[in-house]
TIFI-837874 format. One line per field, with one value per residue (C-alpha): residue number from 0; x, y, z. Coordinates in nm, 3 decimals, padded with zeros to 5 digits. Each point is the difference from the previous one (the first is absolute). Layout:
N
i c(NUM ...) $
u c(X ...) $
v c(Y ...) $
w c(Z ...) $
This chain:
465
i c(0 1 2 3 4 5 6 7 8 9 10 11 12 13 14 15 16 17 18 19 20 21 22 23 24 25 26 27 28 29 30 31 32 33 34 35 36 37 38 39 40 41 42 43 44 45 46 47 48 49 50 51 52 53 54 55 56 57 58 59 60 61 62 63 64 65 66 67 68 69 70 71 72 73 74 75 76 77 78 79 80 81 82 83 84 85 86 87 88 89 90 91 92 93 94 95 96 97 98 99 100 101 102 103 104 105 106 107 108 109 110 111 112 113 114 115 116 117 118 119 120 121 122 123 124 125 126 127 128 129 130 131 132 133 134 135 136 137 138 139 140 141 142 143 144 145 146 147 148 149 150 151 152 153 154 155 156 157 158 159 160 161 162 163 164 165 166 167 168 169 170 171 172 173 174 175 176 177 178 179 180 181 182 183 184 185 186 187 188 189 190 191 192 193 194 195 196 197 198 199 200 201 202 203 204 205 206 207 208 209 210 211 212 213 214 215 216 217 218 219 220 221 222 223 224 225 226 227 228 229 230 231 232 233 234 235 236 237 238 239 240 241 242 243 244 245 246 247 248 249 250 251 252 253 254 255 256 257 258 259 260 261 262 263 264 265 266 267 268 269 270 271 272 273 274 275 276 277 278 279 280 281 282 283 284 285 286 287 288 289 290 291 292 293 294 295 296 297 298 299 300 301 302 303 304 305 306 307 308 309 310 311 312 313 314 315 316 317 318 319 320 321 322 323 324 325 326 327 328 329 330 331 332 333 334 335 336 337 338 339 340 341 342 343 344 345 346 347 348 349 350 351 352 353 354 355 356 357 358 359 360 361 362 363 364 365 366 367 368 369 370 371 372 373 374 375 376 377 378 379 380 381 382 383 384 385 386 387 388 389 390 391 392 393 394 395 396 397 398 399 400 401 402 403 404 405 406 407 408 409 410 411 412 413 414 415 416 417 418 419 420 421 422 423 424 425 426 427 428 429 430 431 432 433 434 435 436 437 438 439 440 441 442 443 444 445 446 447 448 449 450 451 452 453 454 455 456 457 458 459 460 461 462 463 464) $
u c(01.334 00.158 -00.130 -00.010 00.334 -00.050 00.374 00.028 -00.279 00.179 00.280 -00.237 -00.258 -00.015 -00.060 -00.379 -00.191 -00.166 00.094 -00.347 -00.029 -00.143 -00.351 -00.017 00.145 -00.253 -00.284 00.150 00.009 -00.359 -00.110 00.179 -00.143 -00.347 00.000 00.105 -00.271 -00.266 00.087 00.004 -00.313 -00.224 00.091 00.101 00.318 00.266 00.260 00.280 -00.147 -00.102 00.356 00.142 -00.247 00.051 00.377 -00.040 -00.234 00.248 00.283 -00.213 -00.124 00.353 00.119 00.223 00.053 -00.214 00.297 00.177 -00.317 -00.038 00.367 -00.035 -00.314 00.152 00.320 -00.194 -00.223 00.296 00.205 -00.292 -00.099 00.363 00.052 -00.315 -00.168 00.172 -00.060 -00.370 -00.022 00.175 -00.224 -00.304 00.118 00.065 -00.341 -00.179 00.174 -00.096 -00.364 -00.053 00.177 -00.227 00.297 -00.174 -00.311 00.217 00.148 -00.346 -00.164 00.284 00.005 -00.380 -00.014 00.223 -00.180 -00.286 -00.278 00.178 00.326 -00.162 00.077 00.363 00.007 -00.132 00.271 00.263 -00.142 -00.012 00.358 00.137 -00.214 00.038 00.379 00.049 -00.338 -00.124 -00.263 -00.286 00.097 00.021 -00.350 -00.145 00.177 -00.110 -00.356 -00.146 00.174 -00.117 -00.360 -00.003 00.157 -00.238 -00.301 00.100 00.111 -00.286 00.248 -00.058 00.163 00.209 00.138 00.153 00.045 00.187 00.290 00.039 -00.001 00.245 00.246 -00.013 00.025 00.296 00.189 -00.085 00.123 00.301 00.153 00.203 -00.035 -00.317 00.046 -00.030 00.265 00.233 -00.018 00.052 00.302 00.150 -00.076 00.155 00.280 -00.111 00.126 -00.270 00.076 00.006 -00.322 -00.163 00.109 -00.113 -00.316 -00.095 00.063 -00.233 -00.255 -00.077 -00.136 -00.158 -00.193 -00.109 -00.138 -00.165 -00.119 -00.126 -00.013 -00.180 -00.233 -00.179 -00.108 -00.060 -00.239 -00.203 -00.011 -00.089 -00.173 -00.058 -00.027 00.188 -00.170 -00.159 00.101 00.370 00.165 00.210 00.150 00.331 00.293 00.055 -00.362 00.083 00.331 00.052 00.293 00.182 00.339 00.052 -00.013 00.366 00.146 -00.241 00.095 00.369 -00.033 -00.177 00.258 00.304 00.070 -00.047 00.251 00.250 -00.026 00.023 00.306 00.174 -00.083 00.137 00.324 00.036 -00.018 00.222 00.268 -00.017 00.267 -00.112 00.318 -00.057 -00.092 -00.291 -00.155 00.042 -00.185 -00.285 -00.021 -00.101 -00.217 -00.184 -00.066 -00.376 00.034 00.183 -00.213 -00.329 00.127 00.114 -00.338 -00.184 00.211 -00.039 -00.376 -00.037 00.099 -00.120 -00.336 -00.064 00.126 -00.138 -00.347 00.042 00.065 00.168 00.282 -00.248 -00.241 00.280 00.103 -00.362 -00.025 00.314 -00.134 -00.338 00.172 00.171 -00.296 -00.185 00.308 00.033 -00.226 00.195 00.331 -00.137 -00.141 00.320 00.205 -00.223 00.015 00.378 -00.034 -00.222 00.246 00.292 -00.193 -00.062 00.367 00.134 -00.240 00.165 -00.291 00.224 00.225 -00.307 -00.140 00.333 00.035 -00.347 00.048 00.348 -00.142 -00.246 00.259 -00.173 00.182 00.075 -00.215 -00.305 00.040 00.015 -00.315 -00.189 00.096 -00.115 -00.327 -00.069 00.060 -00.201 -00.301 00.022 00.059 -00.148 00.294 00.233 00.255 -00.004 00.026 00.300 00.181 -00.060 00.089 00.313 00.119 -00.059 00.181 00.273 00.266 -00.042 00.099 00.362 00.080 -00.203 00.145 -00.097 -00.275 -00.140 -00.009 -00.205 -00.228 -00.043 -00.141 -00.237 -00.111 -00.088 -00.178 -00.203 -00.103 -00.104 -00.277 -00.169 -00.382 -00.102 -00.315 -00.203 00.297 00.161 -00.084 00.054 -00.281 -00.253 00.136 -00.054 -00.339 -00.135 00.142 -00.130 -00.336 00.037 -00.113 00.241 -00.057 00.063 00.314 00.132 -00.067 00.180 00.247 00.100 00.047 00.201 00.234 00.047 00.082 00.263 00.155 00.006 00.115 00.262 00.158 -00.012 00.190 00.249 00.062 00.045 00.251 00.190 00.062 00.182 00.180) $
v c(00.205 -00.329 -00.305 -00.367 -00.179 -00.377 -00.069 00.197 -00.204 -00.328 00.099 00.087 -00.276 -00.240 -00.371 -00.039 -00.238 -00.156 -00.091 00.077 00.150 00.342 -00.133 -00.190 00.297 00.233 -00.229 -00.021 00.380 00.033 -00.279 00.154 00.348 -00.140 -00.188 00.316 00.208 -00.267 -00.049 00.375 00.097 -00.308 -00.165 00.321 -00.166 00.231 00.108 -00.147 -00.352 00.043 00.091 -00.306 -00.234 00.172 -00.044 -00.371 -00.039 00.187 -00.233 -00.314 00.085 00.098 -00.344 00.121 -00.225 00.111 00.041 00.232 00.205 00.038 00.099 00.262 00.146 00.009 00.162 00.269 00.067 00.025 00.225 00.236 00.036 00.038 00.276 00.202 -00.122 00.244 00.289 -00.082 -00.012 00.335 00.157 -00.131 00.153 00.337 -00.008 -00.085 00.281 00.239 -00.107 -00.036 00.324 00.202 00.092 -00.129 00.200 00.309 -00.036 -00.048 00.291 00.242 -00.066 00.004 00.334 00.151 -00.155 00.164 -00.189 -00.049 -00.091 -00.268 -00.300 00.116 00.037 -00.354 -00.154 00.196 -00.117 -00.362 00.020 00.133 -00.212 -00.311 00.009 -00.208 -00.178 -00.320 00.062 -00.149 00.204 00.314 -00.058 -00.051 00.316 00.220 -00.123 00.225 00.300 -00.086 -00.044 00.316 00.219 -00.134 00.061 00.346 00.128 -00.166 -00.179 -00.321 -00.274 -00.102 00.353 -00.020 -00.375 -00.087 00.244 -00.140 -00.360 00.089 00.157 -00.304 -00.253 00.169 00.005 -00.366 -00.118 00.222 00.151 -00.178 -00.074 -00.177 -00.381 -00.054 00.251 -00.107 -00.365 00.090 00.218 -00.289 -00.255 00.194 00.157 00.357 00.303 00.100 00.373 00.022 -00.203 00.231 00.313 -00.131 -00.137 00.351 00.128 -00.268 00.025 00.373 00.007 -00.343 00.108 00.325 -00.169 -00.292 00.225 00.358 -00.025 -00.336 00.087 00.249 -00.286 -00.247 00.252 00.014 -00.376 -00.075 00.290 -00.120 00.171 -00.105 -00.287 00.136 -00.287 -00.032 00.288 -00.158 00.190 00.170 -00.085 00.360 00.056 -00.149 00.183 00.323 00.100 -00.126 00.061 00.301 -00.015 00.078 -00.250 -00.271 00.042 00.014 -00.327 -00.177 00.120 -00.070 -00.356 00.117 00.284 -00.238 -00.249 00.274 00.146 -00.336 -00.010 00.353 -00.082 -00.318 00.213 00.288 -00.196 -00.327 -00.169 -00.289 00.038 00.368 00.067 00.230 -00.257 -00.271 00.217 00.073 -00.366 -00.065 00.310 -00.052 -00.372 -00.072 -00.166 00.292 00.264 -00.155 -00.082 00.361 00.127 -00.227 00.113 00.366 -00.050 -00.123 00.349 00.227 -00.178 -00.211 00.237 00.302 -00.158 -00.042 -00.375 -00.154 -00.250 -00.276 00.121 00.031 -00.358 -00.111 00.179 -00.173 -00.337 00.058 00.092 -00.337 -00.238 00.108 -00.047 -00.372 -00.074 00.239 -00.162 -00.348 00.098 00.178 -00.300 -00.251 00.217 -00.028 -00.377 -00.021 00.219 -00.225 -00.309 00.166 00.085 -00.338 -00.183 00.182 00.230 00.308 -00.166 -00.120 00.353 00.136 -00.277 00.069 00.376 00.010 00.051 00.268 00.280 00.142 00.230 -00.150 00.268 -00.075 -00.376 00.046 00.213 -00.258 -00.283 00.203 00.088 -00.368 -00.109 00.294 -00.087 -00.363 00.033 00.342 00.086 00.286 -00.127 -00.358 00.134 00.216 -00.278 -00.263 00.225 00.129 -00.356 -00.096 00.296 00.034 -00.170 00.281 00.265 -00.119 00.190 00.309 00.332 00.133 00.231 -00.273 -00.253 00.255 00.049 -00.379 00.010 00.282 -00.186 -00.302 00.222 00.167 -00.336 -00.127 00.265 -00.083 -00.035 -00.098 -00.214 -00.253 -00.211 00.301 00.077 00.370 -00.012 -00.110 00.240 00.299 -00.131 -00.033 00.322 00.208 -00.177 -00.099 -00.307 -00.223 00.179 00.343 -00.124 -00.139 00.332 00.206 -00.185 -00.265 00.256 00.222 -00.290 -00.075 00.366 -00.005 -00.312 00.131 00.353 -00.148 -00.221 00.281 00.226 -00.281 -00.060 00.374 00.026 -00.300 00.195 00.280 -00.184) $
w c(-02.067 00.106 -00.188 00.092 00.024 00.007 00.011 00.324 00.155 -00.060 00.236 00.286 -00.034 00.293 -00.058 -00.025 00.228 -00.305 -00.359 -00.136 -00.348 -00.074 -00.069 00.329 00.191 -00.161 00.105 00.351 00.034 -00.119 00.234 00.299 -00.062 -00.074 00.332 00.187 -00.168 00.056 00.367 00.072 -00.196 00.007 00.330 00.184 00.124 00.146 -00.258 00.216 -00.016 -00.365 -00.100 00.180 -00.172 -00.336 00.031 00.073 -00.300 -00.220 00.105 -00.038 -00.350 -00.103 00.111 00.282 00.304 00.295 00.233 -00.246 -00.048 00.376 00.031 -00.275 00.156 00.349 -00.126 -00.186 00.300 00.238 -00.228 -00.063 00.365 00.107 -00.256 00.061 00.319 00.235 -00.240 -00.027 00.380 00.041 -00.266 00.185 00.329 -00.164 -00.169 00.324 00.190 -00.280 00.016 00.376 00.093 -00.228 -00.219 -00.312 00.087 00.051 -00.350 -00.147 00.183 -00.073 -00.372 -00.031 00.184 -00.271 -00.297 -00.189 -00.177 -00.333 00.171 00.216 -00.228 -00.018 00.378 00.038 -00.219 00.196 00.333 -00.117 -00.127 00.329 00.233 -00.218 00.001 00.318 -00.006 -00.159 -00.265 00.202 00.309 -00.211 -00.136 00.347 00.118 -00.290 -00.052 00.275 -00.157 -00.351 00.114 00.211 -00.270 -00.265 00.227 00.127 -00.339 -00.188 -00.226 -00.190 00.206 -00.301 -00.043 00.348 00.045 -00.322 00.067 00.353 -00.130 -00.278 00.244 00.227 -00.282 -00.170 00.329 00.061 -00.338 -00.069 00.312 00.269 00.292 -00.121 -00.005 -00.377 -00.110 00.282 -00.104 -00.366 00.087 00.194 -00.274 -00.290 00.206 -00.070 00.191 00.248 -00.002 -00.381 -00.019 00.253 -00.189 -00.340 00.163 00.110 -00.355 -00.140 00.282 -00.032 -00.360 00.048 00.311 -00.168 -00.312 00.183 00.285 -00.051 -00.381 -00.023 00.288 -00.230 -00.225 00.283 00.161 -00.324 -00.043 00.363 00.176 00.356 00.336 00.318 00.188 00.318 00.226 -00.086 00.184 00.278 00.291 -00.059 00.227 00.109 00.107 00.341 00.045 00.191 -00.222 -00.305 -00.169 -00.227 -00.378 -00.065 00.244 -00.119 -00.365 00.094 00.193 -00.289 -00.251 00.222 -00.128 -00.360 00.050 00.159 -00.288 -00.263 00.177 -00.034 -00.372 -00.046 00.183 -00.210 -00.315 00.119 00.188 -00.198 00.212 00.225 00.209 00.072 00.364 -00.087 -00.230 00.267 00.251 -00.239 -00.104 00.361 00.048 -00.328 00.035 00.021 00.341 00.164 -00.177 00.111 00.348 00.043 -00.119 00.245 00.296 -00.100 -00.047 00.357 00.111 -00.284 -00.037 00.310 00.269 -00.189 00.021 00.376 -00.013 00.302 -00.044 00.075 -00.271 -00.255 00.081 -00.039 -00.336 -00.125 00.116 -00.170 -00.326 -00.034 00.035 -00.320 -00.221 00.075 -00.297 -00.223 00.095 -00.066 -00.341 -00.100 00.116 -00.178 -00.312 00.021 00.039 -00.309 -00.190 00.096 -00.106 -00.337 -00.037 00.114 -00.231 -00.290 -00.085 -00.014 -00.257 -00.192 -00.020 -00.120 -00.261 -00.135 00.003 -00.154 -00.349 00.106 00.015 00.306 00.234 00.340 00.162 -00.215 00.049 00.379 -00.014 -00.207 00.236 00.302 -00.179 -00.072 00.359 00.135 -00.219 00.105 00.374 00.083 00.227 -00.088 00.251 -00.134 -00.357 00.095 00.188 -00.270 -00.294 00.174 00.057 -00.361 -00.158 00.265 -00.222 -00.254 00.254 00.006 -00.321 00.080 00.113 00.345 -00.137 -00.225 00.284 00.195 -00.301 -00.017 00.355 -00.100 -00.314 00.214 00.254 -00.276 -00.145 00.343 00.020 -00.333 00.001 00.351 -00.020 00.199 00.117 00.171 00.364 -00.073 -00.257 00.263 00.260 -00.230 -00.115 00.353 00.140 -00.290 -00.017 -00.368 -00.190 -00.193 -00.332 00.152 00.171 -00.330 -00.179 00.264 00.221 -00.258 -00.278 00.239 00.085 -00.370 -00.067 00.275 -00.152 -00.358 00.083 00.233 -00.267 -00.257 00.243 00.070 -00.372 -00.063 00.286 -00.138 -00.321 00.179 00.283) $
């Protein structure tokens, strides 16, 4: 495994916006994160505003001039949104077409029809993995909750036996697999190859989802034995439709951007010549923008038209999909601004200076940084963006596979122990009708399992790649 190289960092370090010492910088980081946590949890301020204020506090305590702090934050916000904003929007459109056309319901119903009682938890993790691929985590939860509650009620299952596998599948996709915002930003920050990251992400995601999903759900069901809440079964999108797209074409549409990106990675490995015409073609085809755009256009026909949507209704569906992601874009952008303020203040160099005697692998260090930020802020996306910015200088010496593993290490760390400062914690608690203690024993432990199993898989892969 690749270890810390302080000499390499010196060449890449930008001039910091402050000359504060390590002690002052450490206090500034703690103050900035504490302000963000306090504003989000105590004062219920939107994460976007909290991140702006936290960045300003960080700069002020570090002794940086206000104008330089504002410039750093603005630059980070702009770079992050420019790099991932369009991709997030395209993913939202694809997810909305999948949901509104009844395609997601078709996937769910088809798989459940084939699954027996004992196979149901495994079916749920499979459904969540497929459906969650193009969807944001919160959208995936809203989409799958009716299924989870209905299956648990009809099959007389403990809600945890069915719910935990679904949550694990969604969460693993959210943290490890592009085109979700966190992994995309991390790939961009460390300069990793998207196709290789996607391929290795799938390798890590499968055992992680199995252990944290179907396997752990056995224990979660014993610890918290609850029945589905009677009043929380919302209407399904396809209940009002006369027809919906078929199973095969729906799955093919969802997997299309993944196949295109993996094809590019395969051509990169086989051809390995940037000037070769075939590789140039696949560099375009397999880029995230073209892959997602292609999937969206195809989905308008394979999902929208197949459900009987008119051109006007398809246009309305696309328009509706964009409004809800405004908050996501702002949070992701502000997370990038906070990350850039951290980097420009010299925090990345400080962390590397402190850690140079620890003899930690780069991958483990990245995971620990992401874990710390996740515990403090509650946001997996903010943890991913911030950690990626801090360890990005280390990626310069890494091989292509190890740069991809660095992204996955950060993604794994960003999922560690969701608790009361995480919006996902409250979403799961309310939908499943649990109290705080029950949510900690199930959802929080599941998230921790995903994080730990994920980094173990990453470290094992780093030994053979």
